[in-house]
C-alpha positions in Angstrom: 4.9 -19.5 -27.3 7.1 -16.8 -28.1 10.9 -16.6 -28.2 13.4 -15.0 -25.6 14.4 -12.7 -28.2 10.9 -11.2 -28.8 10.5 -11.0 -25.1 13.9 -9.3 -24.2 12.9 -6.6 -26.9 9.3 -6.1 -25.5 11.3 -5.7 -21.7 13.5 -2.9 -23.3 10.5 -1.2 -25.2 8.9 -1.2 -21.9 11.7 0.0 -19.7 12.1 3.2 -21.6 8.2 3.4 -22.0 7.8 3.7 -18.4 9.5 6.7 -17.6 9.5 8.2 -21.3 6.3 10.2 -21.3 5.9 13.8 -19.8 2.6 12.2 -17.8 5.2 9.5 -16.4 7.7 12.0 -15.5 5.2 14.5 -13.5 4.0 11.6 -11.7 5.3 8.4 -11.9 4.3 7.2 -8.4 0.6 7.2 -9.5 -0.2 5.4 -13.1 -3.1 5.9 -15.3 -6.2 5.1 -14.4 -6.7 3.1 -17.7 -5.1 2.2 -20.6 -3.0 3.9 -23.0 -2.0 3.7 -26.5 1.5 2.1 -26.9 3.3 1.2 -30.4 6.9 1.6 -31.9 5.7 5.1 -33.4 4.9 6.4 -30.2 8.0 4.9 -28.2 10.2 6.9 -30.4 8.3 10.0 -30.1 8.7 10.0 -26.4 12.0 9.0 -26.5 12.9 12.1 -28.7 10.9 14.1 -26.4 13.0 13.0 -23.5 16.1 13.8 -25.3 15.1 17.5 -25.6 13.8 17.9 -22.4 16.0 18.2 -19.1 15.8 15.4 -16.5 13.4 16.1 -13.6 13.7 13.8 -11.1 10.7 12.0 -10.0 9.6 12.8 -6.2 9.1 9.5 -4.5 8.4 9.4 -0.9 9.2 5.6 0.5 7.2 4.9 3.6 9.9 4.7 6.8 8.7 1.1 7.2 10.2 0.1 4.0 13.0 2.7 3.8 14.4 1.5 7.5 14.5 -2.2 6.4 17.9 -3.8 6.8 19.5 -6.2 3.9 18.0 -9.3 5.5 14.6 -7.9 6.3 14.4 -6.7 2.9 15.6 -9.7 1.3 12.9 -11.8 3.3 9.9 -10.2 1.2 8.9 -12.9 -1.3 6.8 -12.9 -4.3 4.0 -15.0 -4.7 4.3 -16.6 -7.8 0.7 -17.4 -8.2 0.3 -13.7 -8.7 3.0 -13.1 -11.2 2.2 -11.8 -14.9 1.2 -14.6 -17.5 1.2 -17.4 -15.0 -1.1 -20.4 -15.8 -1.0 -19.1 -19.5 0.9 -21.2 -22.4 3.4 -18.2 -23.5 6.3 -20.1 -21.4 7.3 -16.9 -19.5 6.2 -15.5 -16.2 7.3 -11.8 -14.8 7.5 -11.5 -11.3 7.9 -8.4 -9.3 10.5 -6.9 -6.8 9.1 -4.8 -3.8 10.1 -1.3 -2.8 12.4 -1.0 0.1 15.8 -0.2 1.7 17.7 1.8 -1.2 15.4 0.3 -3.9 13.5 3.8 -3.1 12.2 5.0 -6.7 8.9 3.3 -7.7 8.6 1.8 -11.1 5.3 1.6 -12.7 4.7 -1.6 -15.0 2.9 -1.8 -17.6 1.6 -4.6 -20.2 0.8 -4.1 -23.6 -2.0 -6.1 -25.0 -3.7 -4.9 -28.6 -1.5 -1.7 -28.7 -2.5 -0.6 -25.4 -0.4 0.0 -22.3 -2.5 -1.6 -19.3 -0.8 -0.3 -15.9 -0.1 -3.5 -13.5 -1.4 -2.4 -10.1 0.7 -2.9 -6.7 -1.2 -5.0 -4.2 0.3 -5.8 -1.1 -1.0 -9.4 -1.3 0.9 -10.0 -4.3 4.1 -10.3 -1.5 4.6 -12.5 1.3 5.8 -9.7 4.0 5.9 -11.7 7.1 9.3 -12.1 7.7 10.0 -9.0 7.1 8.1 -7.4 9.9 6.2 -4.9 7.3 2.8 -4.6 8.1 0.7 -4.6 4.8 -1.9 -2.3 6.1 0.4 0.6 6.3 1.6 0.1 2.5 -0.4 2.6 -0.2 -2.2 0.7 -3.3 -0.4 3.1 -5.6 3.2 2.4 -4.2 4.4 0.7 -7.2 7.2 -1.8 -7.6 10.9 -2.0 -7.0 11.7 -3.7 -10.8 11.0 -6.9 -12.2 12.1 -10.2 -13.2 11.3 -12.7 -16.0 11.4 -16.6 -15.5 11.4 -19.2 -18.5 9.4 -22.3 -17.9 12.4 -24.5 -18.0 13.3 -23.4 -14.5 10.9 -21.5 -12.7 13.0 -21.0 -9.8 15.4 -18.7 -11.4 15.4 -15.7 -13.7 16.6 -15.1 -16.9 16.6 -11.7 -16.5 16.0 -8.9 -13.7 15.8 -5.1 -13.5 15.9 -3.8 -9.7 16.4 -0.1 -9.1 18.3 2.4 -11.2 21.5 0.4 -11.2 21.0 -3.1 -11.3 20.1 -5.5 -13.9 21.4 -9.1 -14.7 20.5 -11.5 -17.5 21.5 -15.2 -18.2 23.0 -16.1 -21.5 23.8 -19.7 -22.4 23.8 -20.6 -18.3 26.0 -18.0 -17.3 24.8 -14.9 -15.6 26.0 -11.4 -16.8 25.3 -9.0 -14.3 25.7 -4.9 -14.0 25.6 -2.9 -10.8 27.0 0.2 -12.5 26.8 2.6 -9.3 28.3 0.2 -7.1 31.0 -0.7 -9.2 32.0 2.9 -10.1 31.9 3.8 -6.2 34.1 1.4 -4.6 36.1 -2.1 -5.8 34.1 -4.6 -4.0 33.3 -8.2 -4.3 30.2 -7.2 -6.3 32.5 -5.7 -8.9 34.0 -9.1 -9.0 30.7 -10.6 -9.9 29.5 -7.9 -12.2 33.1 -8.3 -14.2 32.3 -12.3 -14.5 
């Protein structure tokens, strides 16, 4: 079984790698058709490339049916745990995904690194229970991507230990307490969210 520390390092590498390359910046909404090489040297090179080039925002077109979801309908979208990454294996962790929608409108392409190859994880509407949201899965493109991801540990499959959603939200569990970061919301206005973020 891998340790939490090793897992979180891998998650950090993947979070950077997912938007680090020229290919990712040019077309983040469409993952490569097959795997690509991935190691620490490659990651450093891509981080260097990003630092030396101006930011170019990725053009994402979120379907109206997702962009117009209210909070309750968005929250009703449920990932199917049996479709989680590493489900049924003995690694002790499982990765589950957030759906795009509402203000989480920038597609995140997710990769799994196996034998130094980054393999894209394909979005499939069947990964999610969309019934209560009123979203018709037939209206969703297969290259849609994800809104983010969360990691679950075998001691409590119902609650995540770390989650990344959109550009401004992450939370992580440390010794039974949750540390939150909701940077954009906290900077914009003092609200109940800000109190949670500081706790």
